[in-house]
PDB file of N, CA, C and O in Angstrom, chain B, residues numbered from 101:
ATOM      1  N   MET B 101      13.207  -9.079  42.680  1.00  0.00           N
ATOM      2  CA  MET B 101      13.043  -7.987  43.637  1.00  0.00           C
ATOM      3  C   MET B 101      13.070  -8.566  45.038  1.00  0.00           C
ATOM      4  O   MET B 101      12.534  -9.647  45.282  1.00  0.00           O
ATOM      5  N   GLY B 102      13.682  -7.860  45.937  1.00  0.00           N
ATOM      6  CA  GLY B 102      13.793  -8.298  47.321  1.00  0.00           C
ATOM      7  C   GLY B 102      12.641  -7.828  48.178  1.00  0.00           C
ATOM      8  O   GLY B 102      11.507  -7.691  47.720  1.00  0.00           O
ATOM      9  N   LYS B 103      12.960  -7.589  49.415  1.00  0.00           N
ATOM     10  CA  LYS B 103      11.952  -7.162  50.381  1.00  0.00           C
ATOM     11  C   LYS B 103      11.692  -5.668  50.278  1.00  0.00           C
ATOM     12  O   LYS B 103      12.592  -4.880  49.991  1.00  0.00           O
ATOM     13  N   ILE B 104      10.450  -5.301  50.517  1.00  0.00           N
ATOM     14  CA  ILE B 104      10.022  -3.908  50.533  1.00  0.00           C
ATOM     15  C   ILE B 104       9.527  -3.647  51.953  1.00  0.00           C
ATOM     16  O   ILE B 104       8.612  -4.321  52.425  1.00  0.00           O
ATOM     17  N   GLN B 105      10.123  -2.681  52.630  1.00  0.00           N
ATOM     18  CA  GLN B 105       9.756  -2.426  54.017  1.00  0.00           C
ATOM     19  C   GLN B 105       8.885  -1.191  54.131  1.00  0.00           C
ATOM     20  O   GLN B 105       9.320  -0.083  53.819  1.00  0.00           O
ATOM     21  N   GLY B 106       7.671  -1.383  54.572  1.00  0.00           N
ATOM     22  CA  GLY B 106       6.770  -0.278  54.856  1.00  0.00           C
ATOM     23  C   GLY B 106       5.883   0.124  53.686  1.00  0.00           C
ATOM     24  O   GLY B 106       6.183  -0.145  52.522  1.00  0.00           O
ATOM     25  N   ILE B 107       4.800   0.768  54.032  1.00  0.00           N
ATOM     26  CA  ILE B 107       3.811   1.192  53.047  1.00  0.00           C
ATOM     27  C   ILE B 107       4.359   2.247  52.084  1.00  0.00           C
ATOM     28  O   ILE B 107       4.111   2.140  50.883  1.00  0.00           O
ATOM     29  N   PRO B 108       5.099   3.271  52.560  1.00  0.00           N
ATOM     30  CA  PRO B 108       5.606   4.280  51.609  1.00  0.00           C
ATOM     31  C   PRO B 108       6.472   3.668  50.499  1.00  0.00           C
ATOM     32  O   PRO B 108       6.350   4.052  49.336  1.00  0.00           O
ATOM     33  N   LYS B 109       7.331   2.733  50.851  1.00  0.00           N
ATOM     34  CA  LYS B 109       8.172   2.094  49.835  1.00  0.00           C
ATOM     35  C   LYS B 109       7.342   1.209  48.914  1.00  0.00           C
ATOM     36  O   LYS B 109       7.638   1.097  47.725  1.00  0.00           O
ATOM     37  N   LEU B 110       6.300   0.579  49.462  1.00  0.00           N
ATOM     38  CA  LEU B 110       5.405  -0.218  48.620  1.00  0.00           C
ATOM     39  C   LEU B 110       4.677   0.682  47.621  1.00  0.00           C
ATOM     40  O   LEU B 110       4.520   0.318  46.456  1.00  0.00           O
ATOM     41  N   LEU B 111       4.238   1.845  48.073  1.00  0.00           N
ATOM     42  CA  LEU B 111       3.553   2.776  47.176  1.00  0.00           C
ATOM     43  C   LEU B 111       4.462   3.189  46.016  1.00  0.00           C
ATOM     44  O   LEU B 111       4.015   3.265  44.872  1.00  0.00           O
ATOM     45  N   ASP B 112       5.733   3.455  46.312  1.00  0.00           N
ATOM     46  CA  ASP B 112       6.691   3.784  45.252  1.00  0.00           C
ATOM     47  C   ASP B 112       6.854   2.614  44.283  1.00  0.00           C
ATOM     48  O   ASP B 112       6.889   2.800  43.066  1.00  0.00           O
ATOM     49  N   TYR B 113       6.951   1.413  44.838  1.00  0.00           N
ATOM     50  CA  TYR B 113       7.120   0.218  44.015  1.00  0.00           C
ATOM     51  C   TYR B 113       5.907   0.008  43.103  1.00  0.00           C
ATOM     52  O   TYR B 113       6.058  -0.301  41.921  1.00  0.00           O
ATOM     53  N   LEU B 114       4.721   0.174  43.653  1.00  0.00           N
ATOM     54  CA  LEU B 114       3.499   0.006  42.859  1.00  0.00           C
ATOM     55  C   LEU B 114       3.417   1.057  41.752  1.00  0.00           C
ATOM     56  O   LEU B 114       2.974   0.764  40.642  1.00  0.00           O
ATOM     57  N   GLU B 115       3.839   2.261  42.054  1.00  0.00           N
ATOM     58  CA  GLU B 115       3.853   3.334  41.049  1.00  0.00           C
ATOM     59  C   GLU B 115       4.775   2.949  39.889  1.00  0.00           C
ATOM     60  O   GLU B 115       4.431   3.162  38.726  1.00  0.00           O
ATOM     61  N   GLN B 116       5.931   2.389  40.200  1.00  0.00           N
ATOM     62  CA  GLN B 116       6.872   1.953  39.166  1.00  0.00           C
ATOM     63  C   GLN B 116       6.294   0.824  38.314  1.00  0.00           C
ATOM     64  O   GLN B 116       6.662   0.669  37.149  1.00  0.00           O
ATOM     65  N   ARG B 117       5.405   0.052  38.886  1.00  0.00           N
ATOM     66  CA  ARG B 117       4.794  -1.085  38.195  1.00  0.00           C
ATOM     67  C   ARG B 117       3.472  -0.702  37.528  1.00  0.00           C
ATOM     68  O   ARG B 117       2.689  -1.577  37.158  1.00  0.00           O
ATOM     69  N   SER B 118       3.222   0.592  37.373  1.00  0.00           N
ATOM     70  CA  SER B 118       1.989   1.114  36.760  1.00  0.00           C
ATOM     71  C   SER B 118       0.746   0.606  37.483  1.00  0.00           C
ATOM     72  O   SER B 118      -0.252   0.235  36.866  1.00  0.00           O
ATOM     73  N   CYS B 119       0.841   0.601  38.789  1.00  0.00           N
ATOM     74  CA  CYS B 119      -0.271   0.150  39.629  1.00  0.00           C
ATOM     75  C   CYS B 119      -0.392   1.105  40.818  1.00  0.00           C
ATOM     76  O   CYS B 119      -0.271   0.680  41.966  1.00  0.00           O
ATOM     77  N   PRO B 120      -0.631   2.406  40.548  1.00  0.00           N
ATOM     78  CA  PRO B 120      -0.655   3.375  41.651  1.00  0.00           C
ATOM     79  C   PRO B 120      -1.816   3.125  42.605  1.00  0.00           C
ATOM     80  O   PRO B 120      -2.929   2.802  42.188  1.00  0.00           O
ATOM     81  N   MET B 121      -1.533   3.281  43.883  1.00  0.00           N
ATOM     82  CA  MET B 121      -2.546   3.130  44.924  1.00  0.00           C
ATOM     83  C   MET B 121      -2.300   4.179  45.989  1.00  0.00           C
ATOM     84  O   MET B 121      -1.243   4.808  46.030  1.00  0.00           O
ATOM     85  N   THR B 122      -3.282   4.358  46.844  1.00  0.00           N
ATOM     86  CA  THR B 122      -3.138   5.282  47.968  1.00  0.00           C
ATOM     87  C   THR B 122      -2.811   4.490  49.228  1.00  0.00           C
ATOM     88  O   THR B 122      -2.995   3.275  49.290  1.00  0.00           O
ATOM     89  N   GLU B 123      -2.323   5.213  50.227  1.00  0.00           N
ATOM     90  CA  GLU B 123      -2.027   4.582  51.509  1.00  0.00           C
ATOM     91  C   GLU B 123      -3.300   3.972  52.108  1.00  0.00           C
ATOM     92  O   GLU B 123      -3.256   2.892  52.698  1.00  0.00           O
ATOM     93  N   GLU B 124      -4.414   4.656  51.957  1.00  0.00           N
ATOM     94  CA  GLU B 124      -5.684   4.150  52.490  1.00  0.00           C
ATOM     95  C   GLU B 124      -6.070   2.828  51.827  1.00  0.00           C
ATOM     96  O   GLU B 124      -6.547   1.910  52.495  1.00  0.00           O
ATOM     97  N   GLN B 125      -5.862   2.735  50.520  1.00  0.00           N
ATOM     98  CA  GLN B 125      -6.177   1.487  49.819  1.00  0.00           C
ATOM     99  C   GLN B 125      -5.304   0.345  50.330  1.00  0.00           C
ATOM    100  O   GLN B 125      -5.794  -0.763  50.542  1.00  0.00           O
ATOM    101  N   ILE B 126      -4.017   0.609  50.529  1.00  0.00           N
ATOM    102  CA  ILE B 126      -3.112  -0.427  51.031  1.00  0.00           C
ATOM    103  C   ILE B 126      -3.530  -0.853  52.431  1.00  0.00           C
ATOM    104  O   ILE B 126      -3.564  -2.045  52.733  1.00  0.00           O
ATOM    105  N   LYS B 127      -3.846   0.108  53.282  1.00  0.00           N
ATOM    106  CA  LYS B 127      -4.271  -0.225  54.644  1.00  0.00           C
ATOM    107  C   LYS B 127      -5.532  -1.081  54.639  1.00  0.00           C
ATOM    108  O   LYS B 127      -5.668  -1.998  55.449  1.00  0.00           O
ATOM    109  N   ARG B 128      -6.448  -0.782  53.730  1.00  0.00           N
ATOM    110  CA  ARG B 128      -7.661  -1.594  53.634  1.00  0.00           C
ATOM    111  C   ARG B 128      -7.323  -3.017  53.191  1.00  0.00           C
ATOM    112  O   ARG B 128      -7.847  -3.982  53.747  1.00  0.00           O
ATOM    113  N   LEU B 129      -6.448  -3.148  52.192  1.00  0.00           N
ATOM    114  CA  LEU B 129      -6.044  -4.468  51.724  1.00  0.00           C
ATOM    115  C   LEU B 129      -5.327  -5.250  52.832  1.00  0.00           C
ATOM    116  O   LEU B 129      -5.499  -6.463  52.951  1.00  0.00           O
ATOM    117  N   LEU B 130      -4.533  -4.557  53.632  1.00  0.00           N
ATOM    118  CA  LEU B 130      -3.864  -5.211  54.751  1.00  0.00           C
ATOM    119  C   LEU B 130      -4.882  -5.703  55.778  1.00  0.00           C
ATOM    120  O   LEU B 130      -4.772  -6.822  56.278  1.00  0.00           O
ATOM    121  N   SER B 131      -5.861  -4.874  56.089  1.00  0.00           N
ATOM    122  CA  SER B 131      -6.864  -5.279  57.078  1.00  0.00           C
ATOM    123  C   SER B 131      -7.722  -6.430  56.569  1.00  0.00           C
ATOM    124  O   SER B 131      -8.190  -7.260  57.348  1.00  0.00           O
ATOM    125  N   GLU B 132      -7.925  -6.474  55.247  1.00  0.00           N
ATOM    126  CA  GLU B 132      -8.696  -7.570  54.646  1.00  0.00           C
ATOM    127  C   GLU B 132      -7.821  -8.795  54.374  1.00  0.00           C
ATOM    128  O   GLU B 132      -8.316  -9.854  53.989  1.00  0.00           O
ATOM    129  N   ARG B 133      -6.515  -8.632  54.582  1.00  0.00           N
ATOM    130  CA  ARG B 133      -5.534  -9.693  54.334  1.00  0.00           C
ATOM    131  C   ARG B 133      -5.577 -10.192  52.891  1.00  0.00           C
ATOM    132  O   ARG B 133      -5.500 -11.394  52.637  1.00  0.00           O
ATOM    133  N   THR B 134      -5.699  -9.251  51.948  1.00  0.00           N
ATOM    134  CA  THR B 134      -5.765  -9.626  50.538  1.00  0.00           C
ATOM    135  C   THR B 134      -4.516  -9.265  49.762  1.00  0.00           C
ATOM    136  O   THR B 134      -4.438  -9.530  48.563  1.00  0.00           O
ATOM    137  N   ILE B 135      -3.535  -8.662  50.424  1.00  0.00           N
ATOM    138  CA  ILE B 135      -2.262  -8.366  49.775  1.00  0.00           C
ATOM    139  C   ILE B 135      -1.170  -9.114  50.547  1.00  0.00           C
ATOM    140  O   ILE B 135      -1.145  -9.072  51.777  1.00  0.00           O
ATOM    141  N   PRO B 136      -0.273  -9.795  49.835  1.00  0.00           N
ATOM    142  CA  PRO B 136       0.746 -10.582  50.537  1.00  0.00           C
ATOM    143  C   PRO B 136       1.708  -9.696  51.327  1.00  0.00           C
ATOM    144  O   PRO B 136       2.285  -8.747  50.795  1.00  0.00           O
ATOM    145  N   HIS B 137       1.866 -10.029  52.603  1.00  0.00           N
ATOM    146  CA  HIS B 137       2.756  -9.272  53.478  1.00  0.00           C
ATOM    147  C   HIS B 137       3.133 -10.112  54.686  1.00  0.00           C
ATOM    148  O   HIS B 137       2.567 -11.178  54.928  1.00  0.00           O
ATOM    149  N   ALA B 138       4.092  -9.612  55.431  1.00  0.00           N
ATOM    150  CA  ALA B 138       4.491 -10.251  56.682  1.00  0.00           C
ATOM    151  C   ALA B 138       4.680  -9.163  57.729  1.00  0.00           C
ATOM    152  O   ALA B 138       5.058  -8.033  57.420  1.00  0.00           O
ATOM    153  N   ARG B 139       4.412  -9.527  58.953  1.00  0.00           N
ATOM    154  CA  ARG B 139       4.644  -8.621  60.080  1.00  0.00           C
ATOM    155  C   ARG B 139       5.574  -9.356  61.042  1.00  0.00           C
ATOM    156  O   ARG B 139       5.116 -10.007  61.981  1.00  0.00           O
ATOM    157  N   PRO B 140       6.890  -9.248  60.804  1.00  0.00           N
ATOM    158  CA  PRO B 140       7.842 -10.016  61.603  1.00  0.00           C
ATOM    159  C   PRO B 140       7.853  -9.649  63.083  1.00  0.00           C
ATOM    160  O   PRO B 140       8.053 -10.517  63.932  1.00  0.00           O
ATOM    161  N   TYR B 141       7.641  -8.382  63.400  1.00  0.00           N
ATOM    162  CA  TYR B 141       7.519  -7.969  64.793  1.00  0.00           C
ATOM    163  C   TYR B 141       7.024  -6.532  64.859  1.00  0.00           C
ATOM    164  O   TYR B 141       7.277  -5.727  63.963  1.00  0.00           O
ATOM    165  N   GLY B 142       6.326  -6.234  65.920  1.00  0.00           N
ATOM    166  CA  GLY B 142       5.834  -4.875  66.126  1.00  0.00           C
ATOM    167  C   GLY B 142       4.991  -4.362  64.970  1.00  0.00           C
ATOM    168  O   GLY B 142       4.153  -5.074  64.418  1.00  0.00           O
ATOM    169  N   ASP B 143       5.237  -3.115  64.624  1.00  0.00           N
ATOM    170  CA  ASP B 143       4.494  -2.470  63.545  1.00  0.00           C
ATOM    171  C   ASP B 143       5.166  -2.625  62.183  1.00  0.00           C
ATOM    172  O   ASP B 143       4.683  -2.090  61.185  1.00  0.00           O
ATOM    173  N   MET B 144       6.288  -3.360  62.141  1.00  0.00           N
ATOM    174  CA  MET B 144       6.998  -3.526  60.876  1.00  0.00           C
ATOM    175  C   MET B 144       6.165  -4.342  59.893  1.00  0.00           C
ATOM    176  O   MET B 144       5.609  -5.382  60.243  1.00  0.00           O
ATOM    177  N   ILE B 145       6.090  -3.853  58.661  1.00  0.00           N
ATOM    178  CA  ILE B 145       5.390  -4.570  57.593  1.00  0.00           C
ATOM    179  C   ILE B 145       6.382  -4.789  56.464  1.00  0.00           C
ATOM    180  O   ILE B 145       7.011  -3.846  55.983  1.00  0.00           O
ATOM    181  N   LEU B 146       6.515  -6.037  56.048  1.00  0.00           N
ATOM    182  CA  LEU B 146       7.395  -6.378  54.931  1.00  0.00           C
ATOM    183  C   LEU B 146       6.578  -6.951  53.789  1.00  0.00           C
ATOM    184  O   LEU B 146       5.631  -7.711  53.993  1.00  0.00           O
ATOM    185  N   PHE B 147       6.964  -6.569  52.584  1.00  0.00           N
ATOM    186  CA  PHE B 147       6.347  -7.090  51.373  1.00  0.00           C
ATOM    187  C   PHE B 147       7.458  -7.719  50.547  1.00  0.00           C
ATOM    188  O   PHE B 147       8.542  -7.147  50.428  1.00  0.00           O
ATOM    189  N   ASP B 148       7.204  -8.880  49.981  1.00  0.00           N
ATOM    190  CA  ASP B 148       8.160  -9.522  49.096  1.00  0.00           C
ATOM    191  C   ASP B 148       7.851  -9.053  47.674  1.00  0.00           C
ATOM    192  O   ASP B 148       6.735  -9.228  47.186  1.00  0.00           O
ATOM    193  N   GLY B 149       8.836  -8.463  47.020  1.00  0.00           N
ATOM    194  CA  GLY B 149       8.629  -7.919  45.683  1.00  0.00           C
ATOM    195  C   GLY B 149       8.087  -8.937  44.698  1.00  0.00           C
ATOM    196  O   GLY B 149       7.229  -8.607  43.880  1.00  0.00           O
ATOM    197  N   ASN B 150       8.575 -10.174  44.762  1.00  0.00           N
ATOM    198  CA  ASN B 150       8.087 -11.207  43.851  1.00  0.00           C
ATOM    199  C   ASN B 150       6.620 -11.536  44.118  1.00  0.00           C
ATOM    200  O   ASN B 150       5.846 -11.739  43.183  1.00  0.00           O
ATOM    201  N   HIS B 151       6.244 -11.588  45.384  1.00  0.00           N
ATOM    202  CA  HIS B 151       4.845 -11.851  45.727  1.00  0.00           C
ATOM    203  C   HIS B 151       3.952 -10.696  45.302  1.00  0.00           C
ATOM    204  O   HIS B 151       2.825 -10.904  44.850  1.00  0.00           O
ATOM    205  N   ILE B 152       4.458  -9.484  45.448  1.00  0.00           N
ATOM    206  CA  ILE B 152       3.676  -8.319  45.031  1.00  0.00           C
ATOM    207  C   ILE B 152       3.492  -8.323  43.514  1.00  0.00           C
ATOM    208  O   ILE B 152       2.403  -8.033  43.020  1.00  0.00           O
ATOM    209  N   ASP B 153       4.558  -8.652  42.771  1.00  0.00           N
ATOM    210  CA  ASP B 153       4.427  -8.749  41.313  1.00  0.00           C
ATOM    211  C   ASP B 153       3.379  -9.786  40.931  1.00  0.00           C
ATOM    212  O   ASP B 153       2.562  -9.550  40.042  1.00  0.00           O
ATOM    213  N   TRP B 154       3.404 -10.932  41.603  1.00  0.00           N
ATOM    214  CA  TRP B 154       2.418 -11.994  41.356  1.00  0.00           C
ATOM    215  C   TRP B 154       1.016 -11.470  41.677  1.00  0.00           C
ATOM    216  O   TRP B 154       0.080 -11.679  40.906  1.00  0.00           O
ATOM    217  N   TRP B 155       0.878 -10.793  42.813  1.00  0.00           N
ATOM    218  CA  TRP B 155      -0.417 -10.272  43.247  1.00  0.00           C
ATOM    219  C   TRP B 155      -0.965  -9.269  42.232  1.00  0.00           C
ATOM    220  O   TRP B 155      -2.154  -9.300  41.912  1.00  0.00           O
ATOM    221  N   ILE B 156      -0.110  -8.380  41.724  1.00  0.00           N
ATOM    222  CA  ILE B 156      -0.544  -7.399  40.716  1.00  0.00           C
ATOM    223  C   ILE B 156      -1.080  -8.124  39.485  1.00  0.00           C
ATOM    224  O   ILE B 156      -2.151  -7.783  38.984  1.00  0.00           O
ATOM    225  N   GLU B 157      -0.350  -9.113  39.000  1.00  0.00           N
ATOM    226  CA  GLU B 157      -0.786  -9.863  37.818  1.00  0.00           C
ATOM    227  C   GLU B 157      -2.109 -10.572  38.064  1.00  0.00           C
ATOM    228  O   GLU B 157      -2.976 -10.594  37.190  1.00  0.00           O
ATOM    229  N   GLU B 158      -2.268 -11.149  39.243  1.00  0.00           N
ATOM    230  CA  GLU B 158      -3.531 -11.827  39.574  1.00  0.00           C
ATOM    231  C   GLU B 158      -4.685 -10.835  39.607  1.00  0.00           C
ATOM    232  O   GLU B 158      -5.778 -11.142  39.131  1.00  0.00           O
ATOM    233  N   GLN B 159      -4.456  -9.660  40.159  1.00  0.00           N
ATOM    234  CA  GLN B 159      -5.501  -8.643  40.213  1.00  0.00           C
ATOM    235  C   GLN B 159      -5.881  -8.187  38.806  1.00  0.00           C
ATOM    236  O   GLN B 159      -7.056  -7.960  38.518  1.00  0.00           O
ATOM    237  N   ARG B 160      -4.896  -8.057  37.946  1.00  0.00           N
ATOM    238  CA  ARG B 160      -5.170  -7.626  36.573  1.00  0.00           C
ATOM    239  C   ARG B 160      -5.924  -8.704  35.802  1.00  0.00           C
ATOM    240  O   ARG B 160      -6.791  -8.388  34.987  1.00  0.00           O
ATOM    241  N   LYS B 161      -5.606  -9.964  36.048  1.00  0.00           N
ATOM    242  CA  LYS B 161      -6.302 -11.066  35.375  1.00  0.00           C
ATOM    243  C   LYS B 161      -7.782 -11.077  35.728  1.00  0.00           C
ATOM    244  O   LYS B 161      -8.639 -11.298  34.872  1.00  0.00           O
ATOM    245  N   THR B 162      -8.062 -10.839  36.988  1.00  0.00           N
ATOM    246  CA  THR B 162      -9.447 -10.914  37.454  1.00  0.00           C
ATOM    247  C   THR B 162     -10.096  -9.534  37.496  1.00  0.00           C
ATOM    248  O   THR B 162     -11.259  -9.405  37.876  1.00  0.00           O
ATOM    249  N   ASP B 163      -9.339  -8.493  37.101  1.00  0.00           N
ATOM    250  CA  ASP B 163      -9.837  -7.120  37.073  1.00  0.00           C
ATOM    251  C   ASP B 163     -10.328  -6.673  38.433  1.00  0.00           C
ATOM    252  O   ASP B 163     -11.334  -5.971  38.536  1.00  0.00           O
ATOM    253  N   LYS B 164      -9.612  -7.083  39.492  1.00  0.00           N
ATOM    254  CA  LYS B 164      -9.998  -6.722  40.851  1.00  0.00           C
ATOM    255  C   LYS B 164      -9.083  -5.667  41.450  1.00  0.00           C
ATOM    256  O   LYS B 164      -9.121  -5.438  42.659  1.00  0.00           O
ATOM    257  N   LEU B 165      -8.273  -5.028  40.641  1.00  0.00           N
ATOM    258  CA  LEU B 165      -7.350  -4.034  41.160  1.00  0.00           C
ATOM    259  C   LEU B 165      -8.159  -2.916  41.820  1.00  0.00           C
ATOM    260  O   LEU B 165      -9.150  -2.445  41.262  1.00  0.00           O
ATOM    261  N   VAL B 166      -7.737  -2.506  42.986  1.00  0.00           N
ATOM    262  CA  VAL B 166      -8.446  -1.470  43.734  1.00  0.00           C
ATOM    263  C   VAL B 166      -8.397  -0.165  42.967  1.00  0.00           C
ATOM    264  O   VAL B 166      -7.320   0.299  42.593  1.00  0.00           O
ATOM    265  N   THR B 167      -9.546   0.425  42.733  1.00  0.00           N
ATOM    266  CA  THR B 167      -9.592   1.659  41.963  1.00  0.00           C
ATOM    267  C   THR B 167     -10.358   2.778  42.640  1.00  0.00           C
ATOM    268  O   THR B 167     -10.480   3.863  42.072  1.00  0.00           O
ATOM    269  N   ASP B 168     -10.873   2.549  43.822  1.00  0.00           N
ATOM    270  CA  ASP B 168     -11.654   3.636  44.460  1.00  0.00           C
ATOM    271  C   ASP B 168     -10.805   4.542  45.309  1.00  0.00           C
ATOM    272  O   ASP B 168     -11.317   5.491  45.902  1.00  0.00           O
TER     273      ASP B 168
END
């Protein structure tokens, strides 16, 4: 998987991976710097699909997936 640009596209990607989340949950993870992402310039947020897949698996292993 390549790059995912923006939170809405990340939400769709997570839904496809059986890991649904809300925009608020993603924003919290971004502020806590616990989800892999890059901010190349301005307000642009990029997510690497491979890193996100790794992150999902790590969360499932430790049962830390955001559920609230």
